[in-house]
Backbone as JSON Lines, residues from 0, in Angstrom:
{"i":0,"aa":"M","n":[-112.21,-33.3,-82.38],"ca":[-112.33,-32.59,-83.53],"c":[-112.48,-33.5,-84.94]}
{"i":1,"aa":"D","n":[-113.71,-33.59,-85.87],"ca":[-113.2,-34.62,-86.85],"c":[-112.58,-33.93,-87.97]}
{"i":2,"aa":"L","n":[-112.37,-34.88,-89.25],"ca":[-111.81,-34.65,-90.25],"c":[-112.51,-32.91,-91.1]}
{"i":3,"aa":"R","n":[-113.9,-33.26,-91.16],"ca":[-114.57,-32.21,-91.58],"c":[-114.19,-30.82,-90.99]}
{"i":4,"aa":"H","n":[-114.13,-30.73,-89.46],"ca":[-113.67,-29.26,-89.01],"c":[-112.6,-29.12,-89.01]}
{"i":5,"aa":"T","n":[-111.51,-30.23,-88.97],"ca":[-110.05,-29.93,-89.34],"c":[-110.04,-29.16,-90.8]}
{"i":6,"aa":"M","n":[-110.73,-29.82,-91.65],"ca":[-110.55,-29.05,-93.01],"c":[-111.07,-27.68,-93.44]}
{"i":7,"aa":"K","n":[-111.89,-27.44,-92.68],"ca":[-112.85,-26.21,-92.62],"c":[-111.8,-25.31,-91.93]}
{"i":8,"aa":"G","n":[-111.08,-25.49,-90.84],"ca":[-110.4,-24.59,-89.86],"c":[-109.26,-24.4,-90.79]}
{"i":9,"aa":"R","n":[-108.64,-25.32,-91.72],"ca":[-107.37,-25.06,-92.45],"c":[-107.93,-24.03,-93.5]}
{"i":10,"aa":"R","n":[-109.24,-24.45,-94.42],"ca":[-109.14,-23.41,-95.44],"c":[-109.48,-21.96,-94.72]}
{"i":11,"aa":"A","n":[-110.25,-21.79,-93.44],"ca":[-110.24,-20.7,-92.78],"c":[-109.03,-19.85,-92.66]}
{"i":12,"aa":"L","n":[-107.84,-20.64,-92.13],"ca":[-106.75,-20.09,-91.78],"c":[-105.98,-19.74,-93.35]}
{"i":13,"aa":"A","n":[-106.06,-20.52,-94.36],"ca":[-105.55,-20.32,-95.85],"c":[-106.13,-18.98,-96.28]}
{"i":14,"aa":"A","n":[-107.32,-18.63,-96.26],"ca":[-108.05,-17.5,-96.93],"c":[-107.57,-16.37,-95.74]}
{"i":15,"aa":"V","n":[-107.12,-16.25,-94.31],"ca":[-106.67,-15.48,-93.84],"c":[-105.43,-15.17,-94.17]}
{"i":16,"aa":"A","n":[-104.59,-16.07,-94.24],"ca":[-103.42,-15.87,-94.88],"c":[-103.32,-15.42,-96.25]}
{"i":17,"aa":"I","n":[-103.86,-15.7,-97.07],"ca":[-104.06,-15.14,-98.42],"c":[-104.55,-13.77,-98.35]}
{"i":18,"aa":"T","n":[-105.47,-13.33,-97.6],"ca":[-106.01,-11.82,-97.46],"c":[-105.03,-11.1,-96.89]}
{"i":19,"aa":"T","n":[-104.28,-11.47,-95.83],"ca":[-103.51,-10.6,-95.37],"c":[-102.26,-10.26,-96.04]}
{"i":20,"aa":"G","n":[-101.84,-11.4,-96.89],"ca":[-100.71,-11.02,-97.9],"c":[-101.4,-10.07,-99.04]}
{"i":21,"aa":"L","n":[-102.5,-10.09,-99.27],"ca":[-102.87,-9.08,-100.34],"c":[-102.6,-7.78,-99.74]}
{"i":22,"aa":"L","n":[-103.33,-7.84,-98.6],"ca":[-102.79,-6.47,-97.54],"c":[-102.02,-5.9,-97.74]}
{"i":23,"aa":"L","n":[-100.9,-6.59,-97.04],"ca":[-99.54,-6.05,-97.15],"c":[-98.84,-5.86,-98.42]}
{"i":24,"aa":"T","n":[-99.41,-6.31,-99.77],"ca":[-98.65,-6.18,-100.91],"c":[-99.69,-4.5,-101.41]}
{"i":25,"aa":"V","n":[-100.79,-4.54,-101.36],"ca":[-101.59,-3.14,-101.16],"c":[-100.84,-2.13,-100.39]}
{"i":26,"aa":"S","n":[-100.71,-2.31,-99.37],"ca":[-100.1,-1.19,-98.46],"c":[-98.68,-1.03,-98.69]}
{"i":27,"aa":"G","n":[-97.96,-2.39,-99.13],"ca":[-96.59,-1.71,-99.8],"c":[-96.55,-1.17,-101.01]}
{"i":28,"aa":"C","n":[-97.34,-1.09,-101.97],"ca":[-97.89,-0.25,-103.01],"c":[-98.2,1.17,-102.56]}
{"i":29,"aa":"G","n":[-98.54,1.26,-101.56],"ca":[-99.01,2.63,-101.05],"c":[-97.83,3.3,-100.2]}
{"i":30,"aa":"G","n":[-96.77,2.76,-100.22],"ca":[-95.51,3.3,-99.53],"c":[-95.68,3.13,-97.98]}
{"i":31,"aa":"G","n":[-96.44,2.3,-97.31],"ca":[-96.97,2.15,-95.66],"c":[-96.12,1.24,-95.51]}
{"i":32,"aa":"D","n":[-95.51,1.27,-94.21],"ca":[-94.9,0.12,-93.69],"c":[-95.64,-0.67,-92.71]}
{"i":33,"aa":"S","n":[-95.89,-1.93,-93.03],"ca":[-96.53,-2.5,-91.99],"c":[-95.65,-3.68,-91.28]}
{"i":34,"aa":"G","n":[-94.34,-3.62,-91.7],"ca":[-93.44,-4.45,-91.2],"c":[-93.56,-5.81,-91.4]}
{"i":35,"aa":"G","n":[-94.69,-5.99,-92.19],"ca":[-94.79,-7.66,-92.63],"c":[-95.46,-8.19,-91.53]}
{"i":36,"aa":"K","n":[-96.15,-7.71,-90.09],"ca":[-96.1,-8.76,-89.43],"c":[-97.78,-8.38,-88.84]}
{"i":37,"aa":"P","n":[-98.79,-9.43,-89.52],"ca":[-100.28,-9.0,-88.83],"c":[-100.32,-8.94,-87.59]}
{"i":38,"aa":"S","n":[-101.32,-8.11,-86.75],"ca":[-101.64,-8.73,-85.93],"c":[-102.09,-9.67,-85.68]}
{"i":39,"aa":"G","n":[-101.72,-10.66,-84.17],"ca":[-102.43,-11.94,-83.9],"c":[-103.94,-11.99,-83.52]}
{"i":40,"aa":"T","n":[-104.54,-10.55,-83.1],"ca":[-105.85,-10.65,-82.66],"c":[-106.87,-10.88,-83.74]}
{"i":41,"aa":"S","n":[-106.63,-10.32,-85.21],"ca":[-107.62,-10.81,-85.84],"c":[-107.45,-12.47,-86.5]}
{"i":42,"aa":"T","n":[-106.19,-12.65,-86.3],"ca":[-106.03,-13.99,-86.88],"c":[-106.56,-15.0,-86.01]}
{"i":43,"aa":"S","n":[-106.75,-14.8,-84.22],"ca":[-107.11,-15.42,-83.59],"c":[-108.78,-15.52,-83.67]}
{"i":44,"aa":"Q","n":[-109.28,-14.21,-84.27],"ca":[-110.6,-14.29,-84.14],"c":[-111.17,-15.05,-85.81]}
{"i":45,"aa":"S","n":[-110.39,-14.67,-86.84],"ca":[-110.48,-15.31,-88.05],"c":[-110.37,-17.04,-87.82]}
{"i":46,"aa":"S","n":[-109.13,-17.23,-87.1],"ca":[-109.32,-18.6,-87.15],"c":[-110.69,-19.65,-86.59]}
{"i":47,"aa":"K","n":[-111.55,-18.65,-85.56],"ca":[-112.4,-19.33,-85.25],"c":[-113.45,-19.59,-86.28]}
{"i":48,"aa":"G","n":[-113.01,-19.55,-87.41],"ca":[-114.31,-19.61,-88.75],"c":[-115.17,-18.22,-88.63]}
{"i":49,"aa":"G","n":[-115.11,-17.52,-88.05],"ca":[-115.99,-16.34,-87.83],"c":[-117.27,-16.64,-87.27]}
{"i":50,"aa":"R","n":[-117.38,-17.57,-86.62],"ca":[-118.82,-18.01,-85.92],"c":[-118.88,-17.42,-84.9]}
{"i":51,"aa":"S","n":[-120.01,-17.14,-84.43],"ca":[-120.27,-16.65,-82.99],"c":[-121.61,-17.48,-82.61]}
{"i":52,"aa":"K","n":[-121.53,-17.98,-81.31],"ca":[-122.38,-19.0,-80.85],"c":[-123.23,-17.94,-79.95]}
{"i":53,"aa":"P","n":[-124.62,-17.99,-80.33],"ca":[-125.31,-17.18,-78.95],"c":[-125.32,-17.49,-77.6]}
{"i":54,"aa":"Q","n":[-125.33,-16.86,-76.99],"ca":[-125.2,-17.01,-75.4],"c":[-126.26,-16.31,-74.59]}
{"i":55,"aa":"A","n":[-126.2,-16.88,-73.31],"ca":[-127.44,-15.76,-72.47],"c":[-126.55,-15.02,-71.8]}
{"i":56,"aa":"S","n":[-126.73,-13.52,-71.83],"ca":[-125.9,-12.65,-71.03],"c":[-126.62,-11.49,-70.84]}
{"i":57,"aa":"P","n":[-126.57,-10.64,-69.8],"ca":[-127.49,-9.28,-69.99],"c":[-126.53,-8.23,-70.98]}
{"i":58,"aa":"T","n":[-127.4,-7.18,-71.07],"ca":[-126.77,-6.21,-72.11],"c":[-125.72,-5.61,-71.38]}
{"i":59,"aa":"P","n":[-124.47,-5.31,-71.98],"ca":[-123.16,-4.77,-71.46],"c":[-123.49,-3.35,-71.2]}
{"i":60,"aa":"S","n":[-122.82,-2.79,-70.24],"ca":[-123.12,-1.48,-69.45],"c":[-122.31,-0.73,-70.22]}
{"i":61,"aa":"Q","n":[-123.09,0.73,-70.12],"ca":[-122.43,1.75,-71.22],"c":[-120.96,2.06,-70.63]}
{"i":62,"aa":"A","n":[-120.3,1.85,-69.76],"ca":[-118.75,1.88,-69.15],"c":[-118.05,1.17,-69.94]}
{"i":63,"aa":"T","n":[-118.47,0.15,-70.84],"ca":[-117.55,-0.83,-71.43],"c":[-117.71,-0.79,-73.05]}
{"i":64,"aa":"A","n":[-118.87,0.02,-73.29],"ca":[-119.03,0.01,-74.81],"c":[-118.5,1.52,-75.36]}
{"i":65,"aa":"L","n":[-118.17,1.2,-76.68],"ca":[-117.74,2.73,-77.32],"c":[-119.1,2.98,-78.15]}
{"i":66,"aa":"A","n":[-120.21,2.47,-78.12],"ca":[-121.16,3.0,-78.97],"c":[-122.59,1.8,-78.61]}
{"i":67,"aa":"E","n":[-123.72,2.36,-78.39],"ca":[-124.84,1.42,-78.42],"c":[-126.02,1.78,-79.23]}
{"i":68,"aa":"V","n":[-126.77,0.96,-79.74],"ca":[-127.7,1.76,-80.93],"c":[-128.97,0.63,-80.94]}
{"i":69,"aa":"K","n":[-130.13,1.01,-80.9],"ca":[-131.01,0.54,-80.91],"c":[-132.07,0.33,-82.28]}
{"i":70,"aa":"G","n":[-132.78,-0.59,-82.67],"ca":[-133.32,-0.78,-83.81],"c":[-134.43,-1.83,-83.59]}
{"i":71,"aa":"G","n":[-135.72,-1.42,-83.15],"ca":[-136.94,-2.16,-82.75],"c":[-136.42,-3.09,-81.48]}
{"i":72,"aa":"D","n":[-136.53,-4.37,-81.36],"ca":[-135.72,-5.34,-80.52],"c":[-134.71,-5.46,-80.37]}
{"i":73,"aa":"I","n":[-133.73,-5.19,-81.1],"ca":[-132.5,-5.42,-81.19],"c":[-131.55,-4.52,-81.01]}
{"i":74,"aa":"T","n":[-130.63,-4.73,-80.24],"ca":[-129.42,-3.79,-79.61],"c":[-128.05,-4.17,-79.91]}
{"i":75,"aa":"L","n":[-127.52,-3.37,-80.42],"ca":[-126.32,-3.35,-81.12],"c":[-125.19,-2.64,-80.36]}
{"i":76,"aa":"T","n":[-124.16,-3.08,-79.51],"ca":[-123.31,-2.52,-78.79],"c":[-121.98,-2.74,-79.46]}
{"i":77,"aa":"V","n":[-121.09,-1.63,-79.78],"ca":[-119.76,-1.7,-80.08],"c":[-118.71,-1.72,-78.87]}
{"i":78,"aa":"T","n":[-118.07,-2.85,-78.63],"ca":[-117.35,-2.78,-77.64],"c":[-115.52,-2.16,-77.78]}
{"i":79,"aa":"S","n":[-115.21,-2.42,-79.14],"ca":[-114.04,-2.26,-79.34],"c":[-113.85,-1.96,-80.72]}
{"i":80,"aa":"A","n":[-112.8,-1.29,-81.25],"ca":[-112.52,-0.94,-82.4],"c":[-111.32,-0.3,-82.76]}
{"i":81,"aa":"V","n":[-110.47,-1.32,-83.23],"ca":[-108.76,-1.63,-83.06],"c":[-108.17,-1.25,-84.15]}
{"i":82,"aa":"R","n":[-107.37,-0.5,-84.43],"ca":[-106.35,-0.47,-85.97],"c":[-105.41,-1.29,-85.45]}
{"i":83,"aa":"D","n":[-104.88,-2.19,-86.43],"ca":[-103.67,-3.14,-86.49],"c":[-102.82,-2.67,-87.35]}
{"i":84,"aa":"Q","n":[-101.53,-3.03,-87.38],"ca":[-100.53,-2.78,-88.0],"c":[-100.48,-3.67,-89.44]}
{"i":85,"aa":"G","n":[-101.25,-4.35,-89.43],"ca":[-101.51,-5.01,-90.84],"c":[-102.36,-4.35,-91.81]}
{"i":86,"aa":"G","n":[-102.82,-2.96,-91.55],"ca":[-103.64,-1.97,-92.42],"c":[-105.13,-2.05,-92.37]}
{"i":87,"aa":"Y","n":[-105.73,-2.97,-91.3],"ca":[-107.28,-3.06,-91.14],"c":[-107.56,-2.66,-89.75]}
{"i":88,"aa":"V","n":[-108.77,-2.31,-89.43],"ca":[-109.78,-2.05,-88.07],"c":[-110.42,-3.07,-87.99]}
{"i":89,"aa":"T","n":[-110.31,-3.58,-86.83],"ca":[-111.2,-4.68,-86.26],"c":[-112.06,-4.06,-85.3]}
{"i":90,"aa":"V","n":[-113.42,-4.52,-85.6],"ca":[-114.8,-3.82,-84.85],"c":[-114.89,-5.08,-84.53]}
{"i":91,"aa":"S","n":[-115.6,-4.94,-82.99],"ca":[-116.21,-6.11,-82.54],"c":[-117.01,-5.47,-81.19]}
{"i":92,"aa":"G","n":[-118.08,-6.29,-81.03],"ca":[-119.5,-6.07,-80.12],"c":[-120.41,-7.34,-79.87]}
{"i":93,"aa":"K","n":[-121.32,-6.79,-79.39],"ca":[-122.59,-7.99,-79.18],"c":[-123.76,-7.19,-79.6]}
{"i":94,"aa":"V","n":[-124.77,-8.31,-80.17],"ca":[-125.99,-7.78,-80.66],"c":[-126.94,-8.73,-79.52]}
{"i":95,"aa":"T","n":[-127.79,-7.9,-78.97],"ca":[-128.93,-8.48,-78.27],"c":[-130.25,-8.44,-78.72]}
{"i":96,"aa":"N","n":[-130.83,-9.47,-78.79],"ca":[-132.26,-9.74,-79.01],"c":[-133.43,-9.74,-78.05]}
{"i":97,"aa":"G","n":[-133.93,-8.54,-77.82],"ca":[-134.76,-8.36,-76.39],"c":[-136.47,-8.41,-76.94]}
{"i":98,"aa":"G","n":[-136.38,-8.76,-77.75],"ca":[-138.1,-9.31,-78.14],"c":[-138.42,-10.58,-77.73]}
{"i":99,"aa":"G","n":[-139.49,-11.22,-78.55],"ca":[-139.96,-12.28,-78.06],"c":[-139.94,-13.53,-78.89]}
{"i":100,"aa":"Q","n":[-139.3,-13.03,-80.04],"ca":[-139.0,-13.95,-81.13],"c":[-137.49,-14.16,-81.56]}
{"i":101,"aa":"F","n":[-137.0,-15.49,-82.33],"ca":[-135.91,-15.48,-83.22],"c":[-135.85,-14.16,-84.09]}
{"i":102,"aa":"W","n":[-134.84,-13.63,-84.06],"ca":[-134.22,-12.66,-84.77],"c":[-133.33,-13.22,-86.14]}
{"i":103,"aa":"I","n":[-133.85,-12.61,-87.36],"ca":[-133.02,-13.04,-88.29],"c":[-132.19,-11.9,-88.97]}
{"i":104,"aa":"A","n":[-130.79,-12.44,-89.21],"ca":[-129.66,-11.26,-89.49],"c":[-129.51,-11.16,-90.88]}
{"i":105,"aa":"S","n":[-130.66,-11.17,-91.61],"ca":[-130.6,-11.52,-93.24],"c":[-130.23,-10.12,-93.7]}
{"i":106,"aa":"N","n":[-130.73,-9.04,-93.45],"ca":[-130.55,-7.51,-93.94],"c":[-129.17,-7.21,-93.35]}
{"i":107,"aa":"W","n":[-128.57,-7.99,-92.55],"ca":[-127.22,-7.45,-92.16],"c":[-126.04,-7.87,-93.27]}
{"i":108,"aa":"R","n":[-126.55,-8.76,-94.24],"ca":[-125.41,-9.38,-94.99],"c":[-125.24,-8.46,-96.36]}
{"i":109,"aa":"G","n":[-125.91,-7.46,-96.54],"ca":[-125.55,-6.78,-97.54],"c":[-126.2,-7.07,-98.83]}
{"i":110,"aa":"D","n":[-125.92,-6.14,-99.99],"ca":[-126.62,-6.41,-101.46],"c":[-125.79,-7.08,-102.43]}
{"i":111,"aa":"E","n":[-124.61,-7.4,-101.76],"ca":[-123.79,-7.82,-103.19],"c":[-123.91,-9.3,-103.37]}
{"i":112,"aa":"R","n":[-125.04,-9.49,-104.3],"ca":[-125.4,-10.78,-104.95],"c":[-124.36,-11.78,-105.5]}
{"i":113,"aa":"E","n":[-123.22,-11.14,-106.04],"ca":[-122.14,-11.85,-106.91],"c":[-121.18,-12.55,-105.71]}
{"i":114,"aa":"L","n":[-121.36,-12.25,-104.46],"ca":[-120.52,-12.57,-103.45],"c":[-121.51,-13.63,-102.68]}
{"i":115,"aa":"S","n":[-120.51,-14.85,-102.62],"ca":[-121.7,-15.71,-101.91],"c":[-120.91,-16.2,-100.7]}
{"i":116,"aa":"G","n":[-121.77,-17.13,-99.68],"ca":[-121.27,-17.57,-98.57],"c":[-121.49,-16.68,-97.54]}
{"i":117,"aa":"N","n":[-121.96,-15.58,-97.6],"ca":[-122.32,-14.91,-96.17],"c":[-123.34,-14.96,-95.45]}
{"i":118,"aa":"G","n":[-124.29,-15.34,-96.06],"ca":[-125.71,-15.68,-95.29],"c":[-125.97,-14.87,-94.32]}
{"i":119,"aa":"A","n":[-126.14,-14.87,-93.02],"ca":[-127.08,-14.1,-91.93],"c":[-125.47,-13.73,-91.03]}
{"i":120,"aa":"S","n":[-125.14,-12.58,-91.83],"ca":[-123.68,-12.17,-91.17],"c":[-123.61,-10.92,-91.46]}
{"i":121,"aa":"L","n":[-122.5,-9.77,-90.91],"ca":[-122.14,-8.63,-91.1],"c":[-121.49,-8.46,-92.26]}
{"i":122,"aa":"A","n":[-121.54,-8.94,-93.13],"ca":[-121.04,-8.72,-94.64],"c":[-121.4,-7.38,-95.17]}
{"i":123,"aa":"G","n":[-122.87,-6.86,-94.42],"ca":[-123.05,-5.45,-95.21],"c":[-122.76,-4.32,-94.4]}
{"i":124,"aa":"A","n":[-121.87,-4.83,-93.6],"ca":[-121.7,-3.43,-92.42],"c":[-120.34,-2.55,-93.33]}
{"i":125,"aa":"S","n":[-120.49,-1.25,-92.45],"ca":[-119.46,-0.33,-93.23],"c":[-118.76,0.5,-92.12]}
{"i":126,"aa":"L","n":[-117.64,1.17,-92.21],"ca":[-117.27,2.15,-91.49],"c":[-117.5,3.55,-92.26]}
{"i":127,"aa":"I","n":[-117.81,4.44,-91.7],"ca":[-118.09,5.75,-92.46],"c":[-117.58,6.85,-91.85]}
{"i":128,"aa":"D","n":[-116.37,7.5,-92.66],"ca":[-115.41,8.45,-92.27],"c":[-115.76,9.79,-93.14]}
{"i":129,"aa":"S","n":[-116.85,10.49,-92.38],"ca":[-117.57,11.62,-93.02],"c":[-116.68,12.78,-92.86]}
{"i":130,"aa":"K","n":[-115.74,12.94,-92.46],"ca":[-114.78,14.24,-92.48],"c":[-113.77,13.9,-93.71]}
{"i":131,"aa":"G","n":[-113.65,12.61,-93.91],"ca":[-112.64,12.5,-95.3],"c":[-113.7,12.1,-96.46]}
{"i":132,"aa":"K","n":[-115.13,12.06,-96.29],"ca":[-115.97,11.5,-97.09],"c":[-115.75,9.85,-98.03]}
{"i":133,"aa":"K","n":[-115.32,8.95,-97.17],"ca":[-115.02,7.51,-97.42],"c":[-115.82,6.62,-96.8]}
{"i":134,"aa":"K","n":[-116.23,5.64,-97.31],"ca":[-117.04,4.67,-97.02],"c":[-116.21,3.22,-96.95]}
{"i":135,"aa":"Y","n":[-116.04,2.42,-95.89],"ca":[-115.22,1.32,-95.81],"c":[-115.9,0.0,-95.67]}
{"i":136,"aa":"L","n":[-116.01,-0.79,-96.44],"ca":[-116.58,-2.09,-96.66],"c":[-115.73,-2.84,-95.89]}
{"i":137,"aa":"V","n":[-116.6,-4.06,-95.73],"ca":[-115.97,-5.47,-94.81],"c":[-114.84,-6.29,-95.53]}
{"i":138,"aa":"L","n":[-113.89,-6.21,-95.19],"ca":[-112.96,-7.08,-96.06],"c":[-113.67,-8.65,-96.2]}
{"i":139,"aa":"R","n":[-112.78,-8.98,-97.77],"ca":[-113.34,-10.36,-98.04],"c":[-112.07,-11.01,-98.41]}
{"i":140,"aa":"D","n":[-112.44,-12.72,-98.34],"ca":[-111.45,-13.6,-98.48],"c":[-111.55,-13.87,-100.34]}
{"i":141,"aa":"T","n":[-110.63,-14.53,-100.79],"ca":[-110.72,-14.73,-101.83],"c":[-111.82,-15.46,-102.8]}
{"i":142,"aa":"Q","n":[-112.47,-15.66,-101.88],"ca":[-113.91,-16.58,-102.36],"c":[-115.05,-15.71,-101.97]}
{"i":143,"aa":"G","n":[-115.04,-14.75,-101.5],"ca":[-115.95,-13.53,-101.55],"c":[-116.53,-13.75,-100.08]}
{"i":144,"aa":"R","n":[-116.23,-14.42,-99.19],"ca":[-116.9,-14.49,-97.78],"c":[-116.31,-13.38,-97.13]}
{"i":145,"aa":"C","n":[-117.21,-12.82,-96.43],"ca":[-116.65,-11.67,-95.3],"c":[-115.82,-12.11,-94.4]}
{"i":146,"aa":"L","n":[-114.75,-10.99,-94.2],"ca":[-114.09,-11.39,-92.61],"c":[-114.73,-10.83,-91.52]}
{"i":147,"aa":"C","n":[-115.63,-11.46,-91.11],"ca":[-116.82,-11.1,-90.0],"c":[-117.66,-12.22,-89.35]}
{"i":148,"aa":"T","n":[-118.58,-11.89,-88.47],"ca":[-119.25,-12.94,-87.87],"c":[-120.23,-13.34,-88.9]}
{"i":149,"aa":"K","n":[-120.32,-14.8,-88.56],"ca":[-121.41,-15.31,-89.34],"c":[-122.32,-16.03,-88.43]}
{"i":150,"aa":"F","n":[-123.92,-15.67,-88.33],"ca":[-124.44,-15.9,-87.08],"c":[-124.86,-17.32,-87.2]}
{"i":151,"aa":"D","n":[-124.65,-18.38,-86.76],"ca":[-125.17,-19.83,-86.15],"c":[-126.65,-19.73,-86.47]}
{"i":152,"aa":"G","n":[-127.12,-20.44,-86.9],"ca":[-128.83,-20.49,-87.46],"c":[-129.44,-19.46,-87.99]}
{"i":153,"aa":"G","n":[-128.53,-18.26,-88.32],"ca":[-129.3,-17.19,-89.05],"c":[-129.65,-16.36,-88.02]}
{"i":154,"aa":"G","n":[-129.25,-16.14,-86.97],"ca":[-129.6,-14.86,-86.24],"c":[-129.54,-15.33,-84.62]}
{"i":155,"aa":"V","n":[-130.64,-14.6,-83.53],"ca":[-130.08,-14.69,-82.24],"c":[-131.4,-14.98,-81.98]}
{"i":156,"aa":"E","n":[-131.52,-16.08,-80.6],"ca":[-132.79,-16.39,-80.38],"c":[-133.18,-15.23,-79.38]}
{"i":157,"aa":"A","n":[-134.58,-15.26,-78.9],"ca":[-135.08,-14.25,-78.22],"c":[-134.54,-14.52,-76.83]}
{"i":158,"aa":"G","n":[-134.26,-13.06,-76.28],"ca":[-133.66,-12.87,-75.19],"c":[-132.38,-13.57,-74.58]}
{"i":159,"aa":"Q","n":[-131.6,-13.64,-76.04],"ca":[-130.36,-14.09,-76.15],"c":[-129.29,-12.96,-76.78]}
{"i":160,"aa":"S","n":[-127.72,-13.1,-76.6],"ca":[-126.93,-12.16,-77.31],"c":[-125.88,-13.05,-77.75]}
{"i":161,"aa":"A","n":[-125.25,-12.46,-78.71],"ca":[-124.19,-12.95,-79.66],"c":[-123.12,-11.99,-79.64]}
{"i":162,"aa":"D","n":[-122.01,-12.46,-79.76],"ca":[-120.52,-11.89,-79.84],"c":[-120.31,-11.6,-81.37]}
{"i":163,"aa":"W","n":[-119.97,-10.54,-82.31],"ca":[-119.47,-10.33,-83.63],"c":[-118.37,-9.48,-83.51]}
{"i":164,"aa":"F","n":[-117.55,-9.62,-84.68],"ca":[-116.47,-8.69,-84.99],"c":[-116.85,-8.73,-86.56]}
{"i":165,"aa":"A","n":[-115.98,-7.7,-87.42],"ca":[-115.82,-7.28,-88.81],"c":[-114.68,-6.4,-88.82]}
{"i":166,"aa":"Q","n":[-114.02,-6.98,-89.97],"ca":[-112.37,-6.35,-90.29],"c":[-112.96,-5.36,-91.58]}
{"i":167,"aa":"F","n":[-112.13,-4.22,-91.22],"ca":[-112.16,-3.34,-92.45],"c":[-110.98,-2.78,-92.85]}
{"i":168,"aa":"P","n":[-110.57,-2.22,-93.87],"ca":[-109.83,-1.59,-94.44],"c":[-109.45,-0.23,-93.4]}
{"i":169,"aa":"A","n":[-108.14,0.11,-93.12],"ca":[-107.89,0.98,-92.09],"c":[-107.88,2.45,-92.88]}
{"i":170,"aa":"P","n":[-109.0,3.18,-92.07],"ca":[-108.68,4.69,-92.59],"c":[-107.24,5.43,-92.59]}
{"i":171,"aa":"P","n":[-107.17,6.68,-92.67],"ca":[-105.98,7.03,-92.58],"c":[-105.57,7.46,-91.24]}
{"i":172,"aa":"A","n":[-104.37,7.37,-90.88],"ca":[-103.93,7.37,-89.32],"c":[-104.28,8.32,-88.66]}
{"i":173,"aa":"A","n":[-104.84,9.57,-89.11],"ca":[-105.43,10.84,-88.87],"c":[-107.07,10.73,-88.38]}
{"i":174,"aa":"T","n":[-107.18,9.64,-88.91],"ca":[-108.9,9.67,-88.64],"c":[-109.04,8.8,-87.68]}
{"i":175,"aa":"T","n":[-109.89,9.11,-86.3],"ca":[-109.98,8.17,-85.21],"c":[-111.62,8.3,-85.04]}
{"i":176,"aa":"N","n":[-112.38,9.14,-85.62],"ca":[-114.02,8.9,-85.29],"c":[-114.34,8.51,-86.39]}
{"i":177,"aa":"V","n":[-115.34,7.33,-86.6],"ca":[-115.83,7.01,-87.76],"c":[-117.32,6.5,-87.16]}
{"i":178,"aa":"D","n":[-118.17,6.38,-88.13],"ca":[-119.65,5.78,-87.97],"c":[-119.66,4.05,-88.11]}
{"i":179,"aa":"F","n":[-120.05,3.17,-87.35],"ca":[-120.22,2.18,-88.25],"c":[-121.67,1.97,-88.03]}
{"i":180,"aa":"Q","n":[-121.88,1.1,-89.28],"ca":[-123.19,1.08,-89.86],"c":[-123.51,-0.29,-90.53]}
{"i":181,"aa":"V","n":[-124.8,-0.94,-90.07],"ca":[-125.16,-2.15,-90.41],"c":[-126.59,-2.37,-90.54]}
{"i":182,"aa":"G","n":[-126.94,-3.05,-91.8],"ca":[-128.79,-2.93,-91.93],"c":[-129.51,-1.56,-91.84]}
{"i":183,"aa":"S","n":[-130.36,-1.6,-91.05],"ca":[-131.31,-0.59,-90.71],"c":[-131.1,-0.12,-89.52]}
{"i":184,"aa":"M","n":[-129.74,-0.53,-89.15],"ca":[-129.69,0.07,-87.7],"c":[-129.0,1.28,-87.69]}
{"i":185,"aa":"P","n":[-129.39,2.55,-86.9],"ca":[-128.91,3.78,-86.62],"c":[-127.4,3.44,-86.42]}
{"i":186,"aa":"P","n":[-126.47,4.3,-87.37],"ca":[-125.56,4.7,-87.36],"c":[-124.5,4.84,-85.57]}
{"i":187,"aa":"A","n":[-123.82,3.95,-85.28],"ca":[-122.9,4.12,-84.04],"c":[-121.72,4.85,-84.06]}
{"i":188,"aa":"S","n":[-121.4,6.13,-83.72],"ca":[-120.24,6.3,-83.61],"c":[-119.48,6.12,-82.68]}
{"i":189,"aa":"I","n":[-118.01,5.73,-83.32],"ca":[-117.25,5.2,-82.47],"c":[-115.79,5.84,-82.38]}
{"i":190,"aa":"Q","n":[-115.03,5.44,-81.72],"ca":[-113.33,5.84,-81.72],"c":[-112.74,4.79,-82.09]}
{"i":191,"aa":"I","n":[-111.85,4.69,-83.25],"ca":[-110.64,3.82,-83.25],"c":[-109.56,4.23,-82.42]}
{"i":192,"aa":"S","n":[-108.83,3.13,-81.9],"ca":[-107.8,2.8,-81.15],"c":[-106.69,2.18,-81.84]}
{"i":193,"aa":"D","n":[-105.6,2.5,-81.54],"ca":[-104.55,1.78,-81.96],"c":[-103.95,0.57,-81.35]}
{"i":194,"aa":"G","n":[-103.8,-0.65,-82.02],"ca":[-103.43,-1.8,-81.2],"c":[-101.92,-1.57,-80.81]}
{"i":195,"aa":"E","n":[-101.53,-2.72,-80.31],"ca":[-100.03,-2.86,-79.55],"c":[-99.13,-3.41,-80.27]}
């Protein structure tokens, strides 16, 4: 690993640590008790730099998916939605390009022009709690970058799949059913499970 990658990794870990500290501070003000120990699941995902490398693989089976929606040649599969003790929810899955051309994920990054560095990512994703009438946006670090996957090369090659994740503030504990929405894809109804 060269010096540039080492420094990028350290900056990513520092951003995650700062964001986690801010979340713990906010949850402490709200009377919630997170125990001060964030889950290791999101840290390991974030320490990878939020990058996802496209890989050839078949579309996941319905048995392992919480939800699957299609928009044109693109299939979005949600495989997990886990509530962590740190006060956030990590949603993950796979995006598959079933078309014959490279798919650019530009409309998934969101409309927030003042936040930089999100490129082709899931920065525009949201969780919608229709019962509580609330919309939860992807968490950002102190530099405005999303705590989510940023697609290498800006998208997914034809016939390929890429893993993805996005982290959100956690809805109230009683809320388990939400809709995951990104870009022009139809909403995917998912159920949030509790972490360990």
